[in-house]
C-alpha positions as CSV (number, residue, x, y, z in Angstrom):
1,M,0.4,-19.2,-4.3
2,F,4.1,-19.7,-4.9
3,L,4.4,-16.4,-6.8
4,G,2.8,-14.5,-3.9
5,L,5.0,-16.1,-1.3
6,F,8.1,-15.4,-3.4
7,A,7.1,-11.8,-3.7
8,A,6.5,-11.5,0.0
9,V,9.9,-13.0,0.8
10,F,11.6,-10.8,-1.8
11,A,9.9,-7.6,-0.4
12,F,10.7,-8.5,3.2
13,I,14.4,-9.3,2.5
14,S,14.9,-6.3,0.3
15,D,13.3,-4.0,2.9
16,Q,15.4,-5.4,5.8
17,L,18.7,-5.4,3.8
18,S,18.1,-1.8,2.6
19,K,17.4,-0.6,6.1
20,F,20.5,-2.4,7.5
21,Y,22.8,-0.9,4.8
22,I,21.3,2.5,4.7
23,F,21.4,2.8,8.5
24,K,25.1,1.9,8.4
25,F,25.7,4.4,5.6
26,V,23.8,7.2,7.4
27,V,25.9,6.6,10.6
28,E,29.1,6.9,8.5
29,Q,28.0,9.8,6.3
30,G,25.6,11.7,8.5
31,S,21.9,12.6,8.0
32,P,20.6,14.1,5.9
33,Y,22.8,13.0,3.0
34,K,22.0,14.9,-0.1
35,V,21.8,12.6,-3.2
36,C,20.4,15.2,-5.6
37,D,18.4,18.4,-5.6
38,Y,15.1,16.6,-4.7
39,F,16.3,13.5,-2.8
40,N,18.0,12.9,0.5
41,I,18.8,9.9,2.5
42,V,17.8,10.5,6.1
43,S,17.5,8.6,9.4
44,A,14.0,8.7,10.8
45,F,12.1,6.5,13.2
46,N,8.4,6.4,12.9
47,K,6.5,5.1,16.0
48,G,3.1,5.7,14.4
49,V,1.6,4.8,11.1
50,S,1.6,6.7,7.8
51,F,2.8,10.3,8.2
52,S,3.6,9.6,11.9
53,M,0.0,9.5,12.9
54,F,-0.6,8.0,16.3
55,D,3.1,8.2,17.2
56,N,2.6,9.3,20.8
57,G,0.6,6.3,22.1
58,G,3.5,4.6,23.9
59,M,3.9,0.9,24.1
60,W,0.2,0.1,23.8
61,S,0.1,1.9,20.5
62,R,3.1,-0.2,19.3
63,V,1.4,-3.4,20.4
64,I,-1.9,-2.5,18.8
65,L,-0.1,-1.5,15.5
66,I,1.8,-4.8,15.5
67,L,-1.3,-6.9,16.2
68,F,-3.3,-5.0,13.6
69,A,-0.6,-5.5,10.9
70,L,-0.3,-9.2,11.7
71,G,-4.1,-9.5,11.5
72,V,-4.0,-7.8,8.0
73,V,-1.2,-10.1,7.0
74,A,-3.3,-13.2,8.1
75,F,-6.3,-11.9,6.1
76,L,-4.1,-11.3,3.0
77,I,-2.6,-14.8,3.2
78,L,-6.1,-16.3,3.3
79,W,-7.1,-14.1,0.3
80,M,-3.9,-15.1,-1.6
81,K,-4.6,-18.8,-0.9
82,D,-8.0,-18.6,-2.6
83,E,-7.0,-16.0,-5.3
84,T,-7.0,-17.3,-8.9
85,S,-5.2,-14.4,-10.5
86,R,-1.4,-14.6,-10.4
87,F,-1.2,-10.8,-10.8
88,V,-3.3,-10.3,-7.6
89,R,-1.2,-13.0,-5.8
90,L,1.9,-11.1,-6.7
91,A,0.4,-7.8,-5.4
92,L,-0.7,-9.4,-2.2
93,G,2.8,-10.9,-1.7
94,L,4.3,-7.4,-2.0
95,I,1.9,-6.0,0.6
96,I,2.5,-8.9,3.0
97,G,6.3,-8.6,2.7
98,G,6.2,-4.9,3.2
99,A,3.9,-5.2,6.2
100,L,6.1,-7.9,7.8
101,G,9.2,-5.7,7.2
102,N,7.6,-2.8,9.1
103,V,6.4,-5.2,11.9
104,T,10.0,-6.5,12.2
105,D,11.2,-2.9,12.7
106,R,8.6,-2.3,15.4
107,L,9.6,-5.5,17.2
108,R,13.3,-4.9,16.9
109,M,13.6,-1.1,17.3
110,G,10.2,0.0,18.6
111,A,9.6,2.1,15.5
112,V,9.7,1.8,11.7
113,Y,13.0,3.0,10.2
114,D,12.4,5.4,7.3
115,F,15.2,6.8,5.1
116,L,13.9,7.9,1.7
117,D,13.3,11.7,1.7
118,F,11.9,13.3,-1.5
119,H,11.4,17.0,-1.6
120,Y,10.8,20.1,-3.6
121,E,12.7,23.0,-2.2
122,A,11.5,23.2,1.4
123,Y,8.5,21.0,0.9
124,H,9.3,17.4,2.0
125,W,7.2,14.3,1.5
126,P,7.3,12.3,4.7
127,A,10.2,9.9,4.8
128,F,9.5,6.3,3.9
129,N,11.2,3.0,3.2
130,L,11.1,0.1,0.8
131,A,8.4,-1.7,2.8
132,D,6.1,1.3,2.4
133,S,6.8,1.3,-1.3
134,F,6.0,-2.4,-1.7
135,I,2.7,-1.9,0.2
136,C,1.7,1.0,-2.1
137,I,2.8,-0.8,-5.3
138,G,0.8,-3.9,-4.2
139,A,-2.3,-1.8,-3.5
140,V,-2.1,0.0,-6.8
141,L,-1.7,-3.3,-8.7
142,I,-4.8,-4.7,-6.9
143,I,-6.8,-1.5,-7.8
144,L,-5.6,-1.7,-11.5
145,H,-6.5,-5.3,-11.7
146,A,-10.0,-4.6,-10.3
147,I,-10.5,-1.7,-12.8
148,F,-9.3,-3.6,-15.9
149,Y,-10.6,-7.0,-15.0
150,R,-14.0,-5.6,-14.2
151,K,-14.1,-4.0,-17.7
152,K,-13.3,-7.4,-19.2
153,L,-16.2,-9.1,-17.2
154,S,-18.7,-6.4,-18.2
155,K,-18.1,-6.8,-22.0
């Protein structure tokens, strides 16, 4: 379980530090800040969930999203406690750390702070942050483990 908890702490601290420094950078440099032809650093606050869905629900929406995320984190911690695969424990830790990073934003600022803006010409992927990345990476790792471990079991 240590590896999963370490991954969670790493993801959480990386996310919060990146948001702190990027916010300071954006305040000094302005938003959007063009890094290259397909990537900008922006300053965006997302009150909803992925792609800003449910962002107009007010305080109750925020409370529900926080409680839901904490419930998911509790479930993932219980799963991690019983999980035998170090690979899956690592993945669960990344998801937990990312989720707690976004919950911290909601508690502190009322919204999740997003700053990574990838685009192609005028088509922009919705802005996101490191917590979102850790959540996605963890989910992909769990899916890959399920695919390849299942193949091992069936042979």
